[in-house]
PDB file with one MODEL, atoms N, CA, C and O in Angstrom:
MODEL        1
ATOM      1  N   MET A   1      27.699   9.770   6.704  1.00  0.00           N
ATOM      2  CA  MET A   1      26.329  10.377   6.241  1.00  0.00           C
ATOM      3  C   MET A   1      25.110   9.773   7.194  1.00  0.00           C
ATOM      4  O   MET A   1      25.308   8.588   7.465  1.00  0.00           O
ATOM      5  N   PRO A   2      23.832  10.351   7.791  1.00  0.00           N
ATOM      6  CA  PRO A   2      23.126   9.931   8.569  1.00  0.00           C
ATOM      7  C   PRO A   2      22.387   9.085   8.337  1.00  0.00           C
ATOM      8  O   PRO A   2      21.945   9.288   7.206  1.00  0.00           O
ATOM      9  N   LYS A   3      21.775   7.806   8.958  1.00  0.00           N
ATOM     10  CA  LYS A   3      20.741   7.458   8.597  1.00  0.00           C
ATOM     11  C   LYS A   3      19.361   8.169   8.373  1.00  0.00           C
ATOM     12  O   LYS A   3      18.955   9.199   8.911  1.00  0.00           O
ATOM     13  N   LEU A   4      18.702   7.325   7.399  1.00  0.00           N
ATOM     14  CA  LEU A   4      17.350   8.180   6.984  1.00  0.00           C
ATOM     15  C   LEU A   4      16.376   7.357   7.531  1.00  0.00           C
ATOM     16  O   LEU A   4      16.489   6.132   7.589  1.00  0.00           O
ATOM     17  N   LYS A   5      15.187   8.148   8.033  1.00  0.00           N
ATOM     18  CA  LYS A   5      14.150   7.581   8.794  1.00  0.00           C
ATOM     19  C   LYS A   5      13.295   7.215   7.707  1.00  0.00           C
ATOM     20  O   LYS A   5      13.189   7.836   6.649  1.00  0.00           O
ATOM     21  N   THR A   6      12.469   5.779   8.152  1.00  0.00           N
ATOM     22  CA  THR A   6      11.434   5.043   7.130  1.00  0.00           C
ATOM     23  C   THR A   6       9.938   5.919   8.177  1.00  0.00           C
ATOM     24  O   THR A   6       9.752   6.003   9.391  1.00  0.00           O
ATOM     25  N   LYS A   7       9.261   6.348   7.162  1.00  0.00           N
ATOM     26  CA  LYS A   7       7.775   7.449   7.354  1.00  0.00           C
ATOM     27  C   LYS A   7       6.964   5.929   8.322  1.00  0.00           C
ATOM     28  O   LYS A   7       6.705   4.902   7.695  1.00  0.00           O
ATOM     29  N   SER A   8       6.737   6.011   9.469  1.00  0.00           N
ATOM     30  CA  SER A   8       6.158   4.948  10.330  1.00  0.00           C
ATOM     31  C   SER A   8       4.923   4.532   9.533  1.00  0.00           C
ATOM     32  O   SER A   8       4.862   3.383   9.096  1.00  0.00           O
ATOM     33  N   SER A   9       3.780   5.545   9.287  1.00  0.00           N
ATOM     34  CA  SER A   9       2.614   5.134   8.882  1.00  0.00           C
ATOM     35  C   SER A   9       2.701   4.803   7.434  1.00  0.00           C
ATOM     36  O   SER A   9       1.733   4.249   6.915  1.00  0.00           O
ATOM     37  N   ILE A  10       3.587   5.036   6.840  1.00  0.00           N
ATOM     38  CA  ILE A  10       4.049   3.968   5.673  1.00  0.00           C
ATOM     39  C   ILE A  10       4.357   3.118   5.460  1.00  0.00           C
ATOM     40  O   ILE A  10       4.070   2.592   4.384  1.00  0.00           O
ATOM     41  N   LYS A  11       5.210   2.451   6.502  1.00  0.00           N
ATOM     42  CA  LYS A  11       5.376   1.179   6.510  1.00  0.00           C
ATOM     43  C   LYS A  11       4.334   0.090   7.414  1.00  0.00           C
ATOM     44  O   LYS A  11       4.264  -1.139   7.450  1.00  0.00           O
ATOM     45  N   LYS A  12       3.893   0.731   7.819  1.00  0.00           N
ATOM     46  CA  LYS A  12       2.594   0.102   8.273  1.00  0.00           C
ATOM     47  C   LYS A  12       1.504  -0.032   6.962  1.00  0.00           C
ATOM     48  O   LYS A  12       0.793  -0.999   7.235  1.00  0.00           O
ATOM     49  N   ARG A  13       1.190   0.401   5.979  1.00  0.00           N
ATOM     50  CA  ARG A  13       0.401   0.252   4.987  1.00  0.00           C
ATOM     51  C   ARG A  13       0.768  -0.186   3.746  1.00  0.00           C
ATOM     52  O   ARG A  13      -0.029  -0.469   2.851  1.00  0.00           O
ATOM     53  N   PHE A  14       2.240  -0.262   3.658  1.00  0.00           N
ATOM     54  CA  PHE A  14       2.757  -0.626   2.301  1.00  0.00           C
ATOM     55  C   PHE A  14       3.702  -1.641   2.386  1.00  0.00           C
ATOM     56  O   PHE A  14       4.321  -1.756   3.444  1.00  0.00           O
ATOM     57  N   THR A  15       3.918  -2.376   1.488  1.00  0.00           N
ATOM     58  CA  THR A  15       5.067  -3.397   1.525  1.00  0.00           C
ATOM     59  C   THR A  15       5.788  -3.231   0.005  1.00  0.00           C
ATOM     60  O   THR A  15       5.092  -2.752  -0.890  1.00  0.00           O
ATOM     61  N   ARG A  16       7.277  -3.652  -0.309  1.00  0.00           N
ATOM     62  CA  ARG A  16       7.534  -3.756  -1.514  1.00  0.00           C
ATOM     63  C   ARG A  16       7.754  -5.596  -1.971  1.00  0.00           C
ATOM     64  O   ARG A  16       7.974  -6.604  -1.299  1.00  0.00           O
ATOM     65  N   THR A  17       7.603  -5.396  -3.091  1.00  0.00           N
ATOM     66  CA  THR A  17       7.645  -6.893  -3.714  1.00  0.00           C
ATOM     67  C   THR A  17       9.228  -7.498  -3.992  1.00  0.00           C
ATOM     68  O   THR A  17      10.230  -6.859  -3.671  1.00  0.00           O
ATOM     69  N   ALA A  18       9.255  -8.405  -4.433  1.00  0.00           N
ATOM     70  CA  ALA A  18      10.777  -8.646  -4.562  1.00  0.00           C
ATOM     71  C   ALA A  18      11.275  -8.125  -5.995  1.00  0.00           C
ATOM     72  O   ALA A  18      12.387  -8.298  -6.494  1.00  0.00           O
ATOM     73  N   THR A  19      10.532  -7.666  -6.357  1.00  0.00           N
ATOM     74  CA  THR A  19      10.884  -7.041  -8.205  1.00  0.00           C
ATOM     75  C   THR A  19      10.801  -5.805  -7.652  1.00  0.00           C
ATOM     76  O   THR A  19      11.042  -5.065  -8.605  1.00  0.00           O
ATOM     77  N   GLY A  20      10.553  -4.925  -6.419  1.00  0.00           N
ATOM     78  CA  GLY A  20      10.581  -3.364  -6.049  1.00  0.00           C
ATOM     79  C   GLY A  20       9.267  -2.448  -6.390  1.00  0.00           C
ATOM     80  O   GLY A  20       9.216  -1.222  -6.489  1.00  0.00           O
ATOM     81  N   LYS A  21       8.124  -3.503  -6.552  1.00  0.00           N
ATOM     82  CA  LYS A  21       6.680  -2.667  -6.669  1.00  0.00           C
ATOM     83  C   LYS A  21       6.150  -2.311  -5.307  1.00  0.00           C
ATOM     84  O   LYS A  21       6.631  -2.884  -4.330  1.00  0.00           O
ATOM     85  N   ILE A  22       5.413  -1.613  -5.193  1.00  0.00           N
ATOM     86  CA  ILE A  22       4.791  -1.433  -3.865  1.00  0.00           C
ATOM     87  C   ILE A  22       3.298  -1.802  -3.867  1.00  0.00           C
ATOM     88  O   ILE A  22       2.341  -1.177  -4.323  1.00  0.00           O
ATOM     89  N   LYS A  23       3.362  -3.095  -3.176  1.00  0.00           N
ATOM     90  CA  LYS A  23       1.756  -3.750  -2.775  1.00  0.00           C
ATOM     91  C   LYS A  23       1.576  -2.936  -1.443  1.00  0.00           C
ATOM     92  O   LYS A  23       2.329  -2.491  -0.576  1.00  0.00           O
ATOM     93  N   PHE A  24       0.048  -2.951  -1.719  1.00  0.00           N
ATOM     94  CA  PHE A  24      -0.781  -2.381  -0.536  1.00  0.00           C
ATOM     95  C   PHE A  24      -2.313  -2.836  -0.714  1.00  0.00           C
ATOM     96  O   PHE A  24      -2.870  -3.122  -1.774  1.00  0.00           O
ATOM     97  N   LYS A  25      -2.907  -2.832   0.699  1.00  0.00           N
ATOM     98  CA  LYS A  25      -4.530  -3.347   0.700  1.00  0.00           C
ATOM     99  C   LYS A  25      -5.581  -2.498   0.549  1.00  0.00           C
ATOM    100  O   LYS A  25      -5.910  -1.761   1.479  1.00  0.00           O
ATOM    101  N   PRO A  26      -6.118  -2.497  -0.426  1.00  0.00           N
ATOM    102  CA  PRO A  26      -6.993  -1.450  -0.675  1.00  0.00           C
ATOM    103  C   PRO A  26      -7.795  -0.994   0.384  1.00  0.00           C
ATOM    104  O   PRO A  26      -8.181  -1.823   1.208  1.00  0.00           O
ATOM    105  N   ALA A  27      -8.177   0.436   0.523  1.00  0.00           N
ATOM    106  CA  ALA A  27      -9.472   1.009   1.794  1.00  0.00           C
ATOM    107  C   ALA A  27     -10.776   0.866   1.030  1.00  0.00           C
ATOM    108  O   ALA A  27     -11.145   0.772  -0.141  1.00  0.00           O
ATOM    109  N   GLY A  28     -11.440   0.904   2.590  1.00  0.00           N
ATOM    110  CA  GLY A  28     -12.919   0.814   2.501  1.00  0.00           C
ATOM    111  C   GLY A  28     -13.376  -0.617   2.773  1.00  0.00           C
ATOM    112  O   GLY A  28     -14.421  -1.052   2.290  1.00  0.00           O
ATOM    113  N   LYS A  29     -12.637  -1.282   3.494  1.00  0.00           N
ATOM    114  CA  LYS A  29     -13.586  -2.555   4.571  1.00  0.00           C
ATOM    115  C   LYS A  29     -13.239  -2.630   5.728  1.00  0.00           C
ATOM    116  O   LYS A  29     -12.813  -3.611   6.338  1.00  0.00           O
ATOM    117  N   ARG A  30     -13.473  -1.215   6.200  1.00  0.00           N
ATOM    118  CA  ARG A  30     -13.273  -1.258   8.173  1.00  0.00           C
ATOM    119  C   ARG A  30     -15.028  -1.459   8.714  1.00  0.00           C
ATOM    120  O   ARG A  30     -15.435  -2.097   9.685  1.00  0.00           O
ATOM    121  N   HIS A  31     -15.805  -0.686   7.723  1.00  0.00           N
ATOM    122  CA  HIS A  31     -17.430  -1.011   8.319  1.00  0.00           C
ATOM    123  C   HIS A  31     -18.249  -0.382   7.149  1.00  0.00           C
ATOM    124  O   HIS A  31     -17.976   0.231   6.117  1.00  0.00           O
ATOM    125  N   GLY A  32     -19.439  -0.838   7.818  1.00  0.00           N
ATOM    126  CA  GLY A  32     -20.578  -0.376   6.360  1.00  0.00           C
ATOM    127  C   GLY A  32     -20.641  -1.385   5.111  1.00  0.00           C
ATOM    128  O   GLY A  32     -20.853  -1.009   3.958  1.00  0.00           O
ATOM    129  N   MET A  33     -20.457  -2.530   5.444  1.00  0.00           N
ATOM    130  CA  MET A  33     -20.547  -3.590   4.331  1.00  0.00           C
ATOM    131  C   MET A  33     -22.018  -3.420   3.786  1.00  0.00           C
ATOM    132  O   MET A  33     -22.365  -3.246   2.618  1.00  0.00           O
ATOM    133  N   SER A  34     -22.658  -3.495   4.718  1.00  0.00           N
ATOM    134  CA  SER A  34     -24.309  -3.630   3.710  1.00  0.00           C
ATOM    135  C   SER A  34     -24.185  -2.685   2.576  1.00  0.00           C
ATOM    136  O   SER A  34     -24.570  -3.106   1.485  1.00  0.00           O
ATOM    137  N   LYS A  35     -23.767  -1.614   2.637  1.00  0.00           N
ATOM    138  CA  LYS A  35     -24.227  -0.514   1.541  1.00  0.00           C
ATOM    139  C   LYS A  35     -23.305  -0.738   0.139  1.00  0.00           C
ATOM    140  O   LYS A  35     -23.576  -0.319  -0.986  1.00  0.00           O
ATOM    141  N   ARG A  36     -22.064  -1.575   0.584  1.00  0.00           N
ATOM    142  CA  ARG A  36     -21.602  -1.494  -0.115  1.00  0.00           C
ATOM    143  C   ARG A  36     -21.893  -3.121  -1.566  1.00  0.00           C
ATOM    144  O   ARG A  36     -22.500  -4.146  -1.255  1.00  0.00           O
ATOM    145  N   SER A  37     -21.310  -2.889  -2.932  1.00  0.00           N
ATOM    146  CA  SER A  37     -21.652  -3.925  -4.120  1.00  0.00           C
ATOM    147  C   SER A  37     -20.881  -5.212  -3.182  1.00  0.00           C
ATOM    148  O   SER A  37     -20.088  -5.115  -2.246  1.00  0.00           O
ATOM    149  N   ASN A  38     -21.456  -6.413  -3.838  1.00  0.00           N
ATOM    150  CA  ASN A  38     -20.484  -7.407  -3.828  1.00  0.00           C
ATOM    151  C   ASN A  38     -19.348  -7.349  -4.273  1.00  0.00           C
ATOM    152  O   ASN A  38     -18.376  -7.815  -3.679  1.00  0.00           O
ATOM    153  N   LYS A  39     -19.289  -6.624  -5.656  1.00  0.00           N
ATOM    154  CA  LYS A  39     -18.559  -6.810  -6.302  1.00  0.00           C
ATOM    155  C   LYS A  39     -17.128  -5.909  -5.504  1.00  0.00           C
ATOM    156  O   LYS A  39     -15.929  -6.167  -5.618  1.00  0.00           O
ATOM    157  N   PHE A  40     -17.577  -5.169  -4.964  1.00  0.00           N
ATOM    158  CA  PHE A  40     -16.210  -4.184  -4.336  1.00  0.00           C
ATOM    159  C   PHE A  40     -16.203  -4.716  -2.691  1.00  0.00           C
ATOM    160  O   PHE A  40     -15.803  -3.905  -1.857  1.00  0.00           O
ATOM    161  N   ILE A  41     -16.418  -5.376  -2.469  1.00  0.00           N
ATOM    162  CA  ILE A  41     -16.143  -6.462  -1.047  1.00  0.00           C
ATOM    163  C   ILE A  41     -15.456  -7.318  -2.014  1.00  0.00           C
ATOM    164  O   ILE A  41     -14.291  -7.093  -1.686  1.00  0.00           O
ATOM    165  N   ARG A  42     -15.403  -7.986  -2.795  1.00  0.00           N
ATOM    166  CA  ARG A  42     -14.576  -9.243  -3.236  1.00  0.00           C
ATOM    167  C   ARG A  42     -13.433  -8.736  -3.774  1.00  0.00           C
ATOM    168  O   ARG A  42     -12.342  -9.256  -3.542  1.00  0.00           O
ATOM    169  N   ASN A  43     -13.606  -7.446  -4.708  1.00  0.00           N
ATOM    170  CA  ASN A  43     -12.067  -7.152  -5.307  1.00  0.00           C
ATOM    171  C   ASN A  43     -11.007  -6.394  -4.056  1.00  0.00           C
ATOM    172  O   ASN A  43      -9.781  -6.306  -4.123  1.00  0.00           O
ATOM    173  N   THR A  44     -11.918  -5.890  -2.917  1.00  0.00           N
ATOM    174  CA  THR A  44     -11.198  -4.876  -1.905  1.00  0.00           C
ATOM    175  C   THR A  44     -10.559  -6.401  -1.006  1.00  0.00           C
ATOM    176  O   THR A  44      -9.778  -6.067  -0.114  1.00  0.00           O
ATOM    177  N   LYS A  45     -10.707  -7.492  -1.078  1.00  0.00           N
ATOM    178  CA  LYS A  45     -10.130  -8.396  -0.248  1.00  0.00           C
ATOM    179  C   LYS A  45      -8.659  -8.882  -0.767  1.00  0.00           C
ATOM    180  O   LYS A  45      -7.854  -9.282   0.073  1.00  0.00           O
ATOM    181  N   LYS A  46      -8.327  -8.849  -2.077  1.00  0.00           N
ATOM    182  CA  LYS A  46      -6.634  -8.770  -2.120  1.00  0.00           C
ATOM    183  C   LYS A  46      -5.782  -7.751  -2.077  1.00  0.00           C
ATOM    184  O   LYS A  46      -6.251  -6.614  -2.019  1.00  0.00           O
ATOM    185  N   THR A  47      -4.860  -7.879  -2.089  1.00  0.00           N
ATOM    186  CA  THR A  47      -3.315  -6.986  -2.136  1.00  0.00           C
ATOM    187  C   THR A  47      -3.616  -6.505  -3.600  1.00  0.00           C
ATOM    188  O   THR A  47      -4.325  -7.154  -4.369  1.00  0.00           O
ATOM    189  N   SER A  48      -2.906  -5.088  -3.982  1.00  0.00           N
ATOM    190  CA  SER A  48      -3.089  -4.854  -5.249  1.00  0.00           C
ATOM    191  C   SER A  48      -1.215  -4.479  -5.447  1.00  0.00           C
ATOM    192  O   SER A  48      -0.205  -4.703  -4.779  1.00  0.00           O
ATOM    193  N   ILE A  49      -1.407  -4.070  -6.240  1.00  0.00           N
ATOM    194  CA  ILE A  49       0.139  -3.534  -6.889  1.00  0.00           C
ATOM    195  C   ILE A  49      -0.100  -1.796  -7.224  1.00  0.00           C
ATOM    196  O   ILE A  49      -1.001  -1.213  -7.826  1.00  0.00           O
ATOM    197  N   MET A  50       1.193  -1.280  -6.509  1.00  0.00           N
ATOM    198  CA  MET A  50       0.512   0.331  -7.301  1.00  0.00           C
ATOM    199  C   MET A  50       1.082   0.535  -8.448  1.00  0.00           C
ATOM    200  O   MET A  50       2.033  -0.109  -8.890  1.00  0.00           O
ATOM    201  N   ALA A  51       0.380   1.669  -9.109  1.00  0.00           N
ATOM    202  CA  ALA A  51       0.777   1.716  -9.900  1.00  0.00           C
ATOM    203  C   ALA A  51       2.173   2.505 -10.057  1.00  0.00           C
ATOM    204  O   ALA A  51       2.396   2.918  -8.919  1.00  0.00           O
ATOM    205  N   PRO A  52       3.280   2.945 -10.940  1.00  0.00           N
ATOM    206  CA  PRO A  52       4.618   3.636 -10.986  1.00  0.00           C
ATOM    207  C   PRO A  52       4.752   4.926 -10.574  1.00  0.00           C
ATOM    208  O   PRO A  52       5.637   5.315  -9.813  1.00  0.00           O
ATOM    209  N   SER A  53       3.969   5.544 -11.015  1.00  0.00           N
ATOM    210  CA  SER A  53       3.645   7.028 -10.792  1.00  0.00           C
ATOM    211  C   SER A  53       3.194   7.374  -9.390  1.00  0.00           C
ATOM    212  O   SER A  53       3.698   8.292  -8.743  1.00  0.00           O
ATOM    213  N   ASP A  54       1.946   6.375  -8.828  1.00  0.00           N
ATOM    214  CA  ASP A  54       2.439   6.614  -7.297  1.00  0.00           C
ATOM    215  C   ASP A  54       3.224   6.127  -6.575  1.00  0.00           C
ATOM    216  O   ASP A  54       3.764   6.649  -5.600  1.00  0.00           O
ATOM    217  N   ALA A  55       3.339   5.221  -6.935  1.00  0.00           N
ATOM    218  CA  ALA A  55       4.776   4.516  -5.809  1.00  0.00           C
ATOM    219  C   ALA A  55       5.591   5.653  -6.128  1.00  0.00           C
ATOM    220  O   ALA A  55       6.042   6.127  -5.085  1.00  0.00           O
ATOM    221  N   ALA A  56       5.981   6.317  -7.202  1.00  0.00           N
ATOM    222  CA  ALA A  56       7.247   7.268  -6.935  1.00  0.00           C
ATOM    223  C   ALA A  56       7.194   8.027  -5.825  1.00  0.00           C
ATOM    224  O   ALA A  56       8.268   8.202  -5.249  1.00  0.00           O
ATOM    225  N   LEU A  57       5.902   8.692  -5.221  1.00  0.00           N
ATOM    226  CA  LEU A  57       5.476   9.288  -4.520  1.00  0.00           C
ATOM    227  C   LEU A  57       6.082   8.511  -2.996  1.00  0.00           C
ATOM    228  O   LEU A  57       6.454   9.286  -2.115  1.00  0.00           O
ATOM    229  N   ILE A  58       6.143   7.406  -2.796  1.00  0.00           N
ATOM    230  CA  ILE A  58       5.832   6.236  -1.736  1.00  0.00           C
ATOM    231  C   ILE A  58       7.850   6.122  -1.713  1.00  0.00           C
ATOM    232  O   ILE A  58       8.349   6.049  -0.590  1.00  0.00           O
ATOM    233  N   ASP A  59       8.495   6.118  -2.529  1.00  0.00           N
ATOM    234  CA  ASP A  59       9.446   5.421  -2.832  1.00  0.00           C
ATOM    235  C   ASP A  59      10.557   6.388  -1.510  1.00  0.00           C
ATOM    236  O   ASP A  59      11.327   5.820  -0.735  1.00  0.00           O
ATOM    237  N   HIS A  60      10.391   7.511  -1.565  1.00  0.00           N
ATOM    238  CA  HIS A  60      11.435   8.046  -0.696  1.00  0.00           C
ATOM    239  C   HIS A  60      11.116   7.576   0.913  1.00  0.00           C
ATOM    240  O   HIS A  60      12.028   7.068   1.565  1.00  0.00           O
ATOM    241  N   MET A  61      10.065   7.731   1.379  1.00  0.00           N
ATOM    242  CA  MET A  61       9.351   7.436   2.174  1.00  0.00           C
ATOM    243  C   MET A  61       9.962   6.130   3.101  1.00  0.00           C
ATOM    244  O   MET A  61      10.089   6.092   4.325  1.00  0.00           O
ATOM    245  N   LEU A  62      10.299   5.065   2.085  1.00  0.00           N
ATOM    246  CA  LEU A  62      10.907   3.748   2.460  1.00  0.00           C
ATOM    247  C   LEU A  62      11.881   3.699   1.947  1.00  0.00           C
ATOM    248  O   LEU A  62      11.989   3.062   0.900  1.00  0.00           O
ATOM    249  N   PRO A  63      12.748   4.242   2.410  1.00  0.00           N
ATOM    250  CA  PRO A  63      14.423   4.236   1.649  1.00  0.00           C
ATOM    251  C   PRO A  63      15.041   2.722   2.343  1.00  0.00           C
ATOM    252  O   PRO A  63      15.784   2.220   1.500  1.00  0.00           O
ATOM    253  N   TYR A  64      14.975   1.948   3.462  1.00  0.00           N
ATOM    254  CA  TYR A  64      15.311   0.763   3.256  1.00  0.00           C
ATOM    255  C   TYR A  64      14.719  -0.425   2.712  1.00  0.00           C
ATOM    256  O   TYR A  64      15.384  -1.462   2.701  1.00  0.00           O
ATOM    257  N   ASN A  65      13.662  -0.403   2.304  1.00  0.00           N
ATOM    258  CA  ASN A  65      13.042  -1.429   2.145  1.00  0.00           C
ATOM    259  C   ASN A  65      12.609  -1.693   0.563  1.00  0.00           C
ATOM    260  O   ASN A  65      11.499  -1.666   0.030  1.00  0.00           O
ATOM    261  N   LYS A  66      14.241  -2.021  -0.097  1.00  0.00           N
ATOM    262  CA  LYS A  66      14.359  -2.500  -1.630  1.00  0.00           C
ATOM    263  C   LYS A  66      14.688  -3.973  -1.823  1.00  0.00           C
ATOM    264  O   LYS A  66      14.800  -4.437  -2.957  1.00  0.00           O
TER     265      LYS A  66
ENDMDL
END
């Protein structure tokens, strides 16, 4: 059985926690901070856990990261 390839763009953006959930950094922090609210900037600092329904889409692109 051949090995499965991990999607390169996915492995750069997502990691898996010890319990198997997918962790990611929210988007929207690259530039244009002056037009964003302080609440938005504060909330996008930390990493987030992806919803299980969305995580199912990314799950098969990270085959060996379990």
